Structure formats: C-alpha cells, structure tokens
VEXDOTOR-697208 format. One line per 5 residues: number of its first residue (from 1); for each residue x, y, z of C-alpha. Coordinates in pm, 1 decimal. Each point is the difference from the previous one (the first is absolute). Layout:
BEGIN
NUM = X,Y,Z | ... .
//
This chain:
BEGIN
1 = -6363.3,-8081.6,-5501.6 | 275.4,239.3,114.6 | 8.1,378.2,-8.3 | 351.0,137.7,-64.3 | 112.2,362.4,37.4 .
6 = 347.9,154.4,-0.4 | 86.8,302.4,208.8 | 299.7,231.0,-39.6 | 75.6,253.2,274.1 | 36.0,374.8,-50.9 .
11 = 255.5,158.1,234.5 | 71.0,340.9,150.3 | 347.2,158.9,-26.1 | 73.1,-159.6,339.0 | -90.9,-336.9,-153.2 .
16 = -317.6,-44.0,204.8 | -298.7,-156.9,-178.3 | -284.6,244.2,-76.7 | -201.3,-225.9,-231.0 | -8.0,-300.7,-229.9 .
21 = -88.4,-24.2,-366.1 | -227.7,-302.4,-41.8 | 55.1,-191.8,-323.0 | -189.4,-276.0,-180.5 | 167.5,-340.6,-27.9 .
26 = -143.2,-308.3,-169.8 | 157.9,-235.3,254.2 | 291.4,-39.5,242.1 | 248.6,-75.2,-280.7 | -83.9,307.3,-211.8 .
31 = 286.5,249.2,-12.0 | -210.1,278.9,-147.0 | -363.2,91.6,-60.5 | -61.6,-193.9,-325.7 | -308.4,215.3,-53.4 .
36 = -283.6,-144.9,-205.8 | -256.8,265.8,88.9 | 84.6,309.5,205.9 | -356.5,37.1,130.9 | -6.0,-357.5,126.3 .
41 = 353.1,30.3,144.1 | -102.9,304.0,205.3 | -319.6,-178.2,109.8 | 204.2,-297.8,119.4 | 246.6,219.8,191.0 .
46 = -283.2,186.9,174.2 | -218.9,-303.6,72.3 | 302.1,-204.2,113.9 | 123.3,275.1,232.6 | -344.2,88.8,129.2 .
51 = -180.5,-333.4,21.8 | 271.2,-266.2,35.4 | 342.3,102.3,132.0 | -126.9,314.2,171.7 | 123.2,352.1,-74.2 .
56 = 143.0,30.8,351.0 | 209.5,-313.2,-63.1 | 119.2,137.9,-334.4 | 104.4,350.2,108.7 | -48.4,33.9,376.9 .
61 = -37.5,368.0,91.7 | 157.7,110.5,-329.0 | -155.0,111.2,-329.7 | -100.3,-245.8,-273.5 | 85.4,129.0,-349.3 .
66 = -220.7,-177.5,-258.6 | 17.9,36.7,-380.8 | -337.2,101.6,-142.9 | -80.4,-39.1,-372.9 | -218.4,262.6,-164.4 .
71 = -316.0,-214.9,27.3 | 21.6,10.8,380.1 | 105.2,363.8,16.1 | -317.8,96.4,-187.6 | -221.1,-155.9,268.4 .
76 = 69.0,161.9,340.4 | -281.7,-184.5,178.2 | 62.3,-344.0,-144.4 | 282.2,-126.9,222.1 | -17.2,-52.2,378.9 .
81 = 324.9,151.0,134.3 | 131.0,156.2,320.5 | 76.6,362.5,-92.1 | 224.0,34.8,306.0 | 218.2,-288.1,-114.8 .
86 = -3.8,-19.0,-382.7 | 189.9,220.4,-244.6 | -136.0,-30.4,-354.1 | 274.6,-21.2,-263.0 | -100.4,158.2,-331.4 .
91 = 192.1,-183.4,-272.2 | 177.6,187.5,-279.1 | -233.9,-155.9,-261.5 | -320.3,112.9,177.4 | -81.8,253.9,-274.3 .
96 = 31.2,343.3,161.5 | -313.9,165.8,-135.9 | -287.5,207.2,138.3 | -205.4,-310.6,91.6 | 283.1,-145.9,206.2 .
101 = 63.3,335.3,167.3 | -365.9,25.2,105.4 | 9.2,-352.1,145.0 | 326.5,59.5,186.8 | -150.4,312.8,156.0 .
106 = -279.6,-219.4,137.3 | 254.4,-243.7,148.9 | 186.1,286.2,168.2 | -323.9,159.9,122.0 | -93.2,-337.8,152.2 .
111 = 324.7,12.5,200.2 | 238.2,-220.8,-199.5 | 365.6,77.6,-72.9 | 132.7,-28.1,-357.2 | 344.8,-92.8,-131.7 .
116 = 95.1,64.7,-363.9 | 210.8,-298.9,-107.4 | 292.9,3.0,-249.4 | -58.0,372.7,-34.2 | 147.7,223.4,-271.2 .
121 = -84.2,371.1,30.2 | -203.0,177.6,-268.1 | -176.7,338.7,44.3 | -338.4,-160.5,-86.4 | 37.2,-223.0,307.4 .
126 = -2.1,294.1,245.6 | -361.5,-62.1,115.9 | 92.3,-363.1,76.6 | 311.4,104.8,196.0 | -219.4,228.7,211.1 .
131 = -213.2,-301.6,100.6 | 292.3,-230.3,81.7 | 159.8,-62.5,339.2 | 287.2,-206.0,-143.9 | 184.1,-6.1,-331.9 .
136 = 208.7,-307.2,-85.7 | 304.4,48.4,-223.6 | 172.6,-300.1,-158.6 | 375.6,60.0,21.5 | 87.2,-279.9,-243.4 .
141 = -227.3,118.6,-282.1 | 68.8,372.3,51.6 | 377.3,-26.6,50.8 | 178.8,240.2,233.8 | -32.4,304.9,-225.8 .
146 = -369.4,-68.2,-63.5 | -58.9,-56.1,369.8 | 160.5,334.5,85.7 | -218.0,173.0,-263.2 | -313.7,-150.9,154.0 .
151 = 103.1,106.3,350.7 | 56.8,353.8,-127.9 | -336.6,8.7,-181.6 | -184.5,-118.2,310.9 | 166.9,246.3,235.8 .
156 = -260.1,222.5,162.2 | -285.9,-252.5,-18.6 | -144.5,-135.5,321.9 | 85.8,-364.1,-75.9 | 229.8,-262.6,149.5 .
161 = 245.3,-163.1,-242.2 | 49.1,-378.0,1.7 | 310.5,-120.2,-184.9 | -63.6,-342.7,-154.2 | 242.6,-271.6,-109.2 .
166 = 290.7,100.3,222.5 | 247.9,-282.7,-48.7 | 317.6,101.4,186.6 | 150.4,232.1,258.8 | 119.2,256.1,-257.4 .
171 = -351.7,38.2,-141.6 | -146.0,39.7,348.9 | 260.9,263.7,84.9 | -64.4,182.2,-331.0 | -376.3,20.4,72.4 .
176 = 52.2,98.5,362.8 | 219.1,296.7,-102.2 | -280.7,115.5,-235.2 | -248.8,2.5,290.7 | -212.4,-306.6,-84.1 .
181 = -251.5,-81.2,275.3 | -42.4,-378.1,-37.8 | 177.0,-293.7,-164.7 | -88.7,-335.6,-152.2 | 212.5,-259.0,-175.4 .
186 = 215.4,-312.4,11.3 | 271.3,185.9,195.9 | -235.8,-2.4,298.9 | -209.2,-311.3,-55.9 | -136.3,-215.5,-280.4 .
191 = -377.4,-64.1,-6.5 | -98.8,-255.2,264.4 | -262.7,-248.8,-114.3 | -278.1,-87.6,244.1 | -241.2,-284.8,-71.5 .
196 = -299.3,-135.7,188.2 | -263.5,-261.8,-67.1 | -317.8,179.1,-101.8 | -364.8,-93.7,-0.6 | -125.7,-46.6,-356.4 .
201 = -319.2,178.2,-101.8 | -224.2,-147.6,-269.6 | -26.0,233.3,-300.8 | -362.0,-100.5,-48.4 | -88.0,108.0,355.6 .
206 = 163.1,336.7,-58.7 | -194.9,52.3,-323.2 | -327.9,-89.2,170.7 | 80.0,230.9,290.4 | 81.4,285.0,-237.8 .
211 = -323.2,-58.2,-190.2 | -195.0,27.6,326.0 | 192.3,310.6,111.7 | -84.2,172.5,-328.9 | -368.6,8.4,97.5 .
216 = 45.7,337.2,165.7 | -373.1,65.2,47.1 | -98.9,-350.8,97.4 | 277.5,-146.8,215.7 | -92.7,-312.4,193.0 .
221 = 210.3,-66.6,310.1 | -129.0,-358.5,15.6 | 124.1,-66.4,-352.8 | 338.1,162.9,73.0 | 33.1,-220.0,308.8 .
226 = -95.3,-308.4,-200.5 | 261.5,68.7,-270.5 | 285.7,82.8,237.8 | -77.1,-302.0,219.3 | 54.3,-240.0,-292.7 .
231 = 372.7,73.0,-12.9 | 218.5,-51.7,307.1 | 286.5,186.3,-171.7 | -216.0,308.4,-42.6 | -124.1,-18.3,360.5 .
236 = 362.5,-23.4,115.1 | 103.7,309.0,-199.2 | -301.7,195.0,122.8 | 88.8,-75.3,362.6 | 366.8,85.7,-62.9 .
241 = -107.2,335.6,-141.1 | -220.1,69.2,303.6 | 294.6,-84.2,222.8 | 237.6,236.8,-183.3 | 72.0,356.4,120.9 .
246 = -155.8,145.7,-316.6 | -349.5,-110.9,105.3 | 21.7,200.2,323.2 | -217.6,-261.5,172.1 | 61.5,-201.8,314.5 .
251 = -331.6,-185.3,17.5 | -15.6,-377.2,38.1 | -167.8,-155.2,-302.4 | -200.0,-317.9,52.0 | -186.2,-20.5,-330.5 .
256 = 52.5,61.3,-370.9 | -301.3,231.9,6.6 | 158.2,222.0,267.9 | 328.9,3.6,-193.0 | -180.5,124.6,-313.2 .
261 = -186.0,268.3,196.6 | 320.3,122.3,167.6 | 201.0,7.7,-323.2 | -278.1,185.5,-182.5 | -105.1,-14.0,-364.0 .
266 = 261.7,242.1,-138.7 | 292.4,-174.9,168.5 | -137.6,-342.8,-91.7 | -24.0,111.2,-363.0 | 358.9,131.0,11.3 .
271 = 123.6,-327.9,151.6 | -188.8,-205.8,-258.4 | 148.2,214.1,-281.1 | 346.9,-50.3,144.1 | -37.4,-377.5,27.9 .
276 = -150.7,-25.2,-349.3 | 299.5,179.0,-147.1 | 233.8,-228.6,195.9 | -175.1,-315.1,-120.6 | -97.6,80.6,-357.9 .
281 = 317.2,89.4,-187.1 | 127.1,-29.8,-356.4 | -233.6,-228.4,-195.7 | -230.7,-16.5,298.8 | -41.1,378.9,-9.0 .
286 = -123.1,-29.7,-358.4 | -232.4,-277.7,119.7 | -136.5,232.4,269.2 | -95.5,252.2,-269.8 | -185.0,-270.9,-196.8 .
291 = -183.1,-125.6,308.4 | -111.0,347.7,106.9 | -106.0,89.3,-355.5 | -221.8,-306.8,-32.0 | -147.1,55.3,347.6 .
296 = -82.3,367.2,-57.2 | -130.7,-57.9,-352.9 | -235.7,-269.8,132.4 | -124.3,231.8,274.0 | -58.9,297.6,-233.1 .
301 = -168.4,-213.0,-266.4 | -233.8,-153.1,259.8 | -93.9,354.7,101.6 | -85.3,92.7,-360.1 | -206.6,-316.6,-34.1 .
306 = -201.8,94.4,307.1 | 114.7,-285.5,225.9 | 2.0,33.5,379.6 | 290.7,-67.7,240.9 | 263.7,123.3,-245.5 .
311 = 280.7,-63.5,250.2 | -61.0,-374.8,-51.5 | 87.6,39.4,-367.0 | 326.6,169.9,94.4 | 92.7,-285.1,234.2 .
316 = -106.6,-261.0,-257.2 | 217.1,165.1,-266.7 | 293.9,1.9,238.7 | -45.4,-360.0,112.2 | -45.6,-124.4,-357.1 .
321 = 373.8,62.0,-59.4 | 132.8,-129.2,330.9 | 122.4,-325.2,-156.5 | 259.4,206.9,-191.4 | 99.3,172.6,321.9 .
326 = 52.6,-301.8,224.8 | 81.4,-270.5,-254.3 | -275.9,-252.4,73.5 | -329.1,-70.6,-176.3 | -287.2,243.5,46.6 .
331 = -237.0,-250.7,169.3 | 277.4,-85.1,250.1 | 64.3,369.5,72.6 | -367.7,75.4,60.2 | -48.4,-312.4,210.4 .
336 = 245.8,143.7,252.4 | -213.1,311.1,51.9 | -319.3,38.1,201.9 | -219.7,80.3,-301.2 | -365.8,-89.5,-66.7 .
341 = -27.6,-299.4,-235.9 | -211.9,190.2,-252.8 | 263.5,275.8,-11.1 | 277.9,-253.5,-63.3 | -208.3,-167.2,-272.7 .
346 = -64.3,336.2,-165.6 | 375.8,56.1,-28.6 | 105.3,-350.9,-105.0 | -298.9,-106.5,-210.4 | -105.8,350.1,-105.7 .
351 = -354.1,-38.5,134.7 | -255.1,277.3,49.4 | 50.4,372.9,-46.5 | 344.6,-1.6,163.6 | 124.8,-277.8,-228.2 .
356 = -150.9,175.3,-299.9 | 175.6,330.3,76.9 | 331.7,-179.3,58.3 | -35.9,-174.1,-337.4 | -70.3,325.9,-182.6 .
361 = 288.5,185.2,167.0 | 246.1,-281.0,-70.5 | -103.8,-33.3,-365.8 | 18.2,378.2,-50.0 | 346.2,16.3,155.9 .
366 = 122.3,-278.6,-231.8 | -135.8,184.4,-302.9 | -257.5,-269.8,-78.4 | -337.6,74.1,-153.6 | -265.6,46.3,269.0 .
371 = -305.7,-218.7,-62.5 | -230.2,180.6,238.9 | -260.4,273.3,16.1 | 227.2,235.4,197.7 | 35.7,336.9,-179.4 .
376 = 354.5,34.9,-136.7 | 14.6,360.7,121.7 | -65.8,-115.4,358.8 | 278.2,-256.5,-32.8 | 249.2,251.6,-136.4 .
381 = -82.8,285.2,235.9 | 13.4,-224.5,308.5 | 335.7,-140.4,-121.0 | 150.4,348.8,-45.1 | -129.2,103.8,342.9 .
386 = 148.1,-317.3,151.4 | 337.5,75.0,-163.5 | 1.5,350.4,148.8 | -91.8,-138.9,342.4 | 284.7,-255.6,-11.4 .
391 = 249.9,270.0,-104.0 | -108.2,220.2,290.8 | 0.2,-292.5,239.7 | 353.3,-115.1,-92.2 | 143.4,351.4,0.9 .
396 = -125.2,32.3,356.7 | 189.7,-301.2,135.3 .
//
C-alpha cells in the first residue's frame, strides 16, 4: 500500500517559499484530486503527512495549507494537528452559517490559522474575514476586473492575500502591482507528487479500538494494549505519531502499553477517527454506519433486557458484520482474533443470550417479523437511540 500526496508551493513576492498546499492524490499517475469523498481525502492527506511521510519532510519549516471539508471544521478536537505548522483552508462550499462560525472561533482560539479558499466577498462574510489570517483569490475564475474588485473590498482588513492560479509573468506582475502578499500557480511550480509505502491498518482493528475507546467511564488499558498489539500497522503509526513534533515527547518507548499511555485517550481517539476515515470510504463508509448501528442496537437492547456486560453485545454486533468488511467468511475472520470460543460460537451459531440478541437485531433491521417475547417498544426505542448515537458518532469524526 502506498500513500500519495501532492504539494504545491506558495511564494512570497521575492519568490521564496512560505508554505505548501497539500493535496490528495489517488496514486503517482493522478494529475488531479479525483475526489470520491472530501472527508476521506482530507483524512488521507493528514494521516499520510503525519504518520507516513512526515510533516517535516512535506513542508520543512514552512506552513502546510490543508483543505478542510465542513465535517472536519465542525469538530475542532477531532484531528491531531500541529497548530504552529498547519493552516486550515476553509473551502468555498463549507456553508458559511452560524454553526460554522462558532466552530471556526474554537479553531482560532485553540491557536490555528485559517485561510478562506476561492473567496468572493459578501457583507455577510465579514465575521469570517475577521477570523482569517489568509484569503485566497483565484485569478482565473475572478478575471482581472473581478480580482481588482476583491482586492478593493478586502482593503483595510488584517488579512494576507494569496493569489491562486498564476500562470504567467504578466499575471504575476499584475497581482504584484495590486499589493498581493503571496502567490501560487503553474507559473511558479506545478504540484509535486510524493509517494511512500505505508503500513496498512486493518479496518476491523480500528473498529474494535474505537468501540473500546467509547467506554469513557470504564476504559481498560489492558484491553487497549491487546487490540493495538494485534496490528503491526497500527503499532507503527502510533510510534510514528509519538516521534512527530506534534506529540511534544522525546521519551523512548519500549512497549505498546507505554505508547498508549503517552499518547493519551483523547489523542488515541483522534488518531483512530482519522485512520477510520482514511480506510472506510465510499461504500465502506456506508458499511461503517451499518456495522455501528447493529453494534449499538445490540448493546442497547441487551441493556433493556437486563443482561450484564453490555459492551460484549456491542463487540458481538460489530464482529457479526466483519465478513462484509474484510471479504472473507465470518468463521475465518473470528478465528484470526483472540476471542473466547463461546463468544465466537455465540456470534456464528447464535447461541446463548448474545446470539439471541444478534438474531433479534438483525431480523428487526431487515424488516422481518420478530418471533420472540421482546417488547416491540423496547426494540423500536433502542433502535432509534442507536440511530441517534451513530449520527453523533459519525459527525464527530
């Protein structure tokens, strides 16, 4: 597996590099982004820069400008980033409303710099301009007259102007005369594609790790260590993160347990979110919703039925769909995991209370008639609660 990222420099008027815009690429041969999912594309740019290639190798001492879709902008604590190094680009389709404004204020308060990308001035955007450090104007889409109008409208604001898509000397000279601060475009340099072999992380491991991390009141460090240790790719990324400047740590790590303790629960959750969004894209993102819905519904229904150890029902619900996730039969999937035999049998053969709950949840989800003594109201209410939980969970990653 390779991770591939393009970078395009942003220059000063003296043609010195001040930063790079980091761009998603599917592979080395891709000429443009070919976006399938903007959330996943951003996740892959961040995880690739942070955990594989290394941010210092991507941008050196310069800034890294990264496009953020609305889903990420709404979650200021959900992405592990170096606030000294990263400039968050707010895309023109981010939906400039009160909710976004409140979230952007949190980013700025946390110490991050914002750039408004492909900007076109409107009076209603004044609060957003006040938060921004950079505003990027696209010369090709605005045209020279439109560009001059934007420069005039933005005069007096404490922002730096980045002229995008500068393609020749005349355009550079035109922008320089108008007092533009920074420049980006093919005239200076086309995006350079950087690729590196990356350690693959098993989607199933990430889902199990997230399930464990969601037990806020009952976290078990032994279980976290057990899950992380199953996947060499995940261990590798964890150690890379600890070794990056963002962690602020210089300790030598000689065990997975110590790595988890040093990273901390919040950062581990953010990293797991990031990797999940990198791995589960397109159809697989829809699959993630189905898996989480079954898992949470099983857990909540077990609670209503008065069963103990409800977290086991969550894990069983999750694992019962792993064959769809990894493309091999369910018994084969479960055989690869260090699970008690009775737990595996409950999932595959639907034995005991766990198997019974899984059966009910699956039949309900398929719209089949439930031949059981479970009250229909309990089934419906736990399903609605599970749906709300999944919506909240996915909006947070």
